[in-house]
N, C-alpha and C positions, 0 to 999 in steps of 0.2 A: 503492501501500501504506499509506504513511503519512496518509496520508488520512482511509483507512476505517479504521486503527485510532484516530487521536486520536477517531472520532466514539464509539467503544466504548469507552473508557475509560473513560468516566462507569459507565457499567454494568460494566465488567469489575473496575475496581478496586473499587467497593462490592459486588458480588456476591460474588466469588470473593474478596475478601478481605476484606468487612465483618466476618464473627466474630472474623478476625485480631488487625482494627485495637480491637477492642473489648476485647484485653486490652494495648494501647501507650496507655496513659496520659498519658506524656513524647512528645510529636513527637518525631520524630530522624532527621534527616534522612541518616543514615549507615544506616539501615534499608532498605536498596535504596532509599530515595527517595521509599517511598510517598506521605509526605504532599506531594509536589511535585505528584500529581494531582490535588490535591483544591479546587484553584483555577483549573481549566481550562488551565492557561500548559504544559502538558507537551506534549511532541512525542515521541511514538512511532513504533520500528522493531522488523519483524522479522528475525530471524535465524537461521540455522541452526547446528547445532552439532554435530557426528559424534560416535557411541556406539560403544559397544564393548557388541555381542550376540552371543548365544553359543546352544549349543544347550544344556541340560540331561536328559542321559540320564538316563530315570526307571528305565531296565531293563526296560522292559516289565511293572512292576508296581506296584499302589497299593493299599490297603488297601479292603478290598472284603466287608467283613462287613456284617453288620444295621443298625449305627450309621451307617452311611457310604452304606446302599443308598436310595437315594427311590427307584430305577426299578430295575428287572431288565430284561435285554439279553439276545436273541436273538437268532441271526442270523448273515451273512459279510461281509464285504466286501475286494474286492480292485482295489489301483488300482499303477499306476506308480512312485508317490511313496512310498509309505508299507509297500509288500507286503498278506500278505493278514490278517485279524484274523476271529478266530470268538469269537462270544461263547456261553458255559454258563451254567448256571444251576442252582443246588444249593438246596435246603432239607427242613430237615424238618419233620413234622406230629405231632400228637398227637391221643389222642382227646378227645373234650370233658368225660368222666366217666368212670370207671376202673371196672375190674369190671363191662365192658357184661354186658347182656343178652339177647339176641338173638333169645329166644323158643324152642318147639322145632321141629328140623329146617328149620333156617334153611339157607334157600339164596342166593346171591348172583344178581340178575340181570344186574345193569351197577354199574359204577363209570365215572362219568366226574369229569376233571380240567376244571377251567376258567378261564383266563388272561383277564384284558383290557385288550390292549393296547391302548393309547393312539390315539384316532381321531377323526375329523372331524366330530363330530356335527352341524354345518349342510348334511352330504353325506349326504341318505339315500333311501332306496330300499328301498317298504315293499312285500311279494308278502300276496294275500290269497286262501285257499285256502276258500272257503263248502264245499264235501261232503267236509273232513277225518273222516278215524274214527280216533279214539284208540284205539292199540292194545291196552291196558288196560280190556277189558270192553266194546269193539267201541262204543263211546259216537260216533255223528254229532255234529262239532264244528266249530267255525270258526278257521283257523290263520291268525294272522297272523306274520310275519316284518319287521323291522325291519332291514335290510342298510347298513352304514357302511364305507367305507373306514379301514382303521388306517392309520395315519401310517409312515412306512418313512422311514430314512434309507440312498441308496444307488443300487443299481439299482431304484429303484422298479416299473419294466416288467417285471421278473420275475417269472416266473409263479410261483413257491411255493417258499416251504423245507417238509423235510422233515422235523416237529418229532421227537425219539424219548423218551418217556419211560422209564427205567430206573431199578433199586435202589441206593442207593447201599449198601456195604456198609461203608465205615469211618464211623468214630466222626466225627462234624461239632461235638464240645461244644456251647456253648449260643451265644446270640444276644450275650451282654456279650462273648463270646470274640472277640479280633484273627484277623483272618482275611486273607488278598495273593490277587489275582487270577491269580498264576503258580500256583498251587497246583491240581493236578489230587489229586481223591479218589478214590477204586478204588468202580467200579460190579459191581455184579451182571446178574442179566437183566434185557431189555426185557420192561417191561409196558405199553408200549401206544408211540401212531405214528397222527400224520396229520399231512395235506400241510394246509401255512395257505397261502392263495389270496390274502393280499392283503385279507380283508373281516372284520370281526365281527358279528354280528346279537345279537338280542334276539328271542325269543319268547314266543305267550301262545296257547293255547289256552283254548276258551270250551265249555262246553255247548253244543249248541243248542236244547235244550227251555228251558234257563232262565237261558243267562247267565253261568251259574257258572265260578269258573275250574279246568281241569284240569290245568295246566302255564304257569309261567312261569319264565325266565332272563334276568334278568341280560343288559346286552350284552357280548357275550366271545366267548371260541373255548373249545368241547368237545373236550377231547382225551378218547378212549372208553381204560380201561384194562382189565388183564386179570381177568372176573370169578374166575376160578381162581386167582390168584394170591392175592387177598385172601379168599377165604375160608379158603384155606389160612395167609396170614395174620394174618388177624382171626376170623373165624368159627370156625375150628377150636380155637382157643385159647382159647375162652369160657373163665372161668371157673380159668384157670391164670396162672403170676407173670408171664407176659411183659405182662398187661393188666389186671397190678394195680395200678399206678402211674407216675409218669412216668417216672424214674429208669430201670425194669426197660424201660421201652415204648421211650425213642428209641434203648437196645442192641441193642432185637428189631427195630424199624421204624429203621432209620439216617436214610429219607428217601429223597429223589427227586432226581435230576437231568435236566434238559432239555435238551435241545443238536438240531445241524441237520449236517444231512448234507452239506447246500449250501456249496462253497467263495466262489462269489462271484457275490452275490444281495445283500441288504440284510436292516437293522438293524432291529427292531420292541421297544419298550418296554412294561412293564404294573408295573402297584405289586405287590411280593410279599406285602403284607398283605391284599389285596384278593383272591388265589386263591384256590379254591375247590375242595374233592374230597370227593364225595357217593358213594357205596353206596346202591344200589338193590338189596333184597333183599324175601324172603318167610318169614312161616312160620306153623306150623300155628294156628289162633284156634276154639277152639270156643266156642260158645254155642248152649245149648239143641239139645244132643244133635249140633249140626251143626258141622263142621269145615270152614273157610274157609283161605286162605292169601293173605292181604291182603297188598297192597307196602308197604312200609317204607323210608323214611330212615336214611341212616346222616352225616351232612356229618361229617368231620375237621376240627381245628382246624390254619388253615397260617400264623395272623396272626401276632403282634408277638413273642410268646411263642419262638417258634424261631426257629433261626439260619436265616439268607438270608445264602448264599456268592456271589459270581459270578466266572466263571473265564473271564479270556480267553488266547486262544492267540494268536499274531504271528511269521510268516514275512516278516522286511523284508528291502527288495526293494532290487539295488545302488546306485539312487539313494540311499534312506535312510541308507545305511553308508556311500556317500561325504561325505553333507556333513553330517548327525551327528554334529560332531566336539568340540564344547565347548571351544572353543577361549577361556581368558579372558583373556589376553594382548591378541589379535589379533582376538578375534570369528570369525564363520562366516559364510561367505557364504548359505547362505541359512538359514533357521529352520524347523525343523517343529516343530509343536505339537497335540498329539491329547487328547483326553481318554481315561480309563479305562485309565491307565499310561502313557501315552505320553510325548513328551518336551515340558518347557519350555521356555519361554524367559526366559535370565538378562540384563540389561542393568546396567549401569554408564558412568557417566559419564567418560571417557580425562580423564587427567593433565592434555592438552592443554585439553582442552573446563573442569577447573576452575580452569585460569592464567590463560584467558582471563575466563573470567568473574569470577572474584576481581581480572582488571584493572579490568573493566567497571566494577565495583560499588566499588572502590575508589579509581581516577583519574576519571571520570568521574560518579561520581555516582549511579549508574543505575539504577534501580529497577526488577524484575522484578515485570510485571504476571501473566503468565503464561509457563507451561509445561510443555510436551507433549511425551510421546514418541511420532512419527507414527512409523505402522507400516504398510506396503503388502504387498498381498498378493505373492507372485511371479508372472511371467508365465505358467511352468509348469503354473501350479494354472488350467488353464478345465479342465477336467469339471465334471459336470453335481450334483456335491453340495451342498449350498445354502451359500452362505456362512454364517460363525460371527456369534453373534449376541451372544455370551456371555462374559466374560472375566472373570478375578480376577487384581488384579496385590496384592502385596503385595513390605513391604521386607523384608531380611533383613543382619543385620550380624553381621560376623565379629570374636568376640573372642578376642584373643592374651595379654591381657595376665597372665591367670592361667597359662595354661600354654601358648606356644607351638606345643608339639608334639603338642597334643589342644586345638584353637579350641572354642569355644562359639559355636553357631549360632543366634542367637536369631528366630525372624520374628512380625512385627506386621501389623496397618492400615498404610498409608500413612498420613505424617504430614497427608495431605489429606486424607483421607477420615475421621482421627479428628478434625479440627480445622475443616474446612469442610462437614460432612454438613448438611442445612438448609438451607443457604444456594442466594440466589436462582442458577440458571444452573449449580449447581456436578453435575458427572458426573461417576461413575471415569473411565469414557471415552465416546468418541462413535464413531458409525459412518458413514462414508461410503461412495456409491455401491454399495451393496451388491446393485443389479441389473446393474452393470457387470462386466465382465470383469476389470478392477482394483480393488480396494477399499484403502481405509485407513482406519487405527483412530489416534486420537487419543486417550492416556490421561492424565491431567491428576496432574501432580505439581509445581505449580508451590509449596508451604510444604515440599514434602521436597527440591526444590532449593536452596529458599531456605535450609534449615540448613545445607546442605553449604557454600553459600558466604562466609554469614556465621557459621558456627560457627568455634568454635577448633577444630579439628580437625586431628591432624598427620596426614601423609600416609599414613600407614600403616592409619588410622583409615576415609581417608575410601577408601583401594583396594578395604578392609572392606566396604563398604557397597555393596550392589544391589537391583534388583529382579527381582521371579519373578513371570510372568507364566504364567497357567494359561486353559485350557479352561472354563467353565462359570459357575458363576453362587456367590455369598455366598447361602449358606441364611440364612432369616430364623426370628423366633419367630414367636410364635401373636399376639403385640402390633404386629409388622413389623418389630422392632429386628435389625439383624445378629447371627446366636448366635455369630459369634469368627469370625476369620481362617481357624478350621483347617475350620471346615465350607463345605464344601464342592460343589458337583453335579459337579466332576472325575470323581469314580469313575465317572461312569453317564455323562458328556456324550458323547452318539457323534458327534460335528463332529470335524474336524480342518483343520488348513489350513500351505500353506507361503509365510513371506512373504522379503523380500528382510533380509538380514542386512548386515550393518556392513561386513564384507571384499569383499561387492561393489561395482564398478563403476558401477553402475546409480546413476543420478539419484534414483533412488528408494529409495536404502535408507533404513533405518533410522536416524532423528534424531531431535534436542529442536530442538523450536522453539520458540522465544524471544522474549517480546514485553515491551519493556522501553523506558521513559520518559526521556527527561531536560529540564532545563528548556532 
């Protein structure tokens, strides 16, 4: 181990700490001895230290309004460790323009709601019907259907999800308003249903005579809705206050809820802003004393101007209740983490670990080259769920100086992320053995640990510093920069996993991996 670490020192000390060294104009041998490694005379060791790791119970709730919802989720999954989870979705809709005119004697032929689940674009099945007859006018045509498998999480071989669409009868506020995932809004009548069997498709219909387009649809899943409902709700309200402006309309037609019947199948996801709602209708059109009834389309606006809200319901298992304790003093035996309002993981250095590292620093003039939190999946986590690949880690500080009875909690990116982003080989975390029964993850906390060991913090201040780990990714801006520690995909991350906690006797319990060097 020593030989391998010595070989890596030249890379690690410059790649991981390169940007930090730039700020140290005066070499300081007491600054964890980092200059000791620049002359090749270093001797390196790897040592493991215990941590205190515990579950943070988020009460199965998370902000899930439009500002947080990159993807909407539908479906249901159930397992022995986490219990049952069901995901539903609410959306408002608006008119593209107000005081619409649907012509004379309008009738609704059909209404279609289109959702566009994520799918495997590299797996395609094409079906062509050269003898298709287009029903509107009995036109000879060719119909081409491209079919793709949707990306599913859970029991991927489950046959279907029964998706139901209901009218929402409770006002949803606006897209800028805060909403939480455990809030269920009142619904009214069902206005549509269809079985989703795991695939999405696109359709192209062209005339045989001149190959002109008769119909095209983007890749998605089409759910038929009630024509009579939309005639009553929309067509029959022509010229009335309900359709006169946006304020009246979103109180007249408050929104739609999408949900599923199943309790144990899989989850699918789609972009809320990419949904479509199209009403096909006919009205009288008179030309040259001849009256016809051509078909027209009316497309509602379901994009970013509307409220989008996720609703997640949980029925927790006995195992979950047994292990999700949140013992901040001793740690928990198993660590449960789950997106969409499930638990987070809290990690802090124990008093003994801090003491040992300070002694190493002060007495041995040791330099910490690398510090990582290593976390193994628990042996009980052997189901067919995909191993999680995306995590966030932030620092939290509890400030009790102003008012001990009302401590202030601050959250921020880790100092490693703030100081070392852009350095060669730096990663917030790394994944290992995702294709094996037991996987593990290393979270980089080098600079954060150095700050604790080198800093002049009192014991209370040290005890009130911890890391919070969640499933999901940090979101980025259009330029690729991180948007902020509070902007993550956790509100819609479907992943979950169980890890070995600090209170476990397992040799692979969560631990702090330190690589240090001395001359």
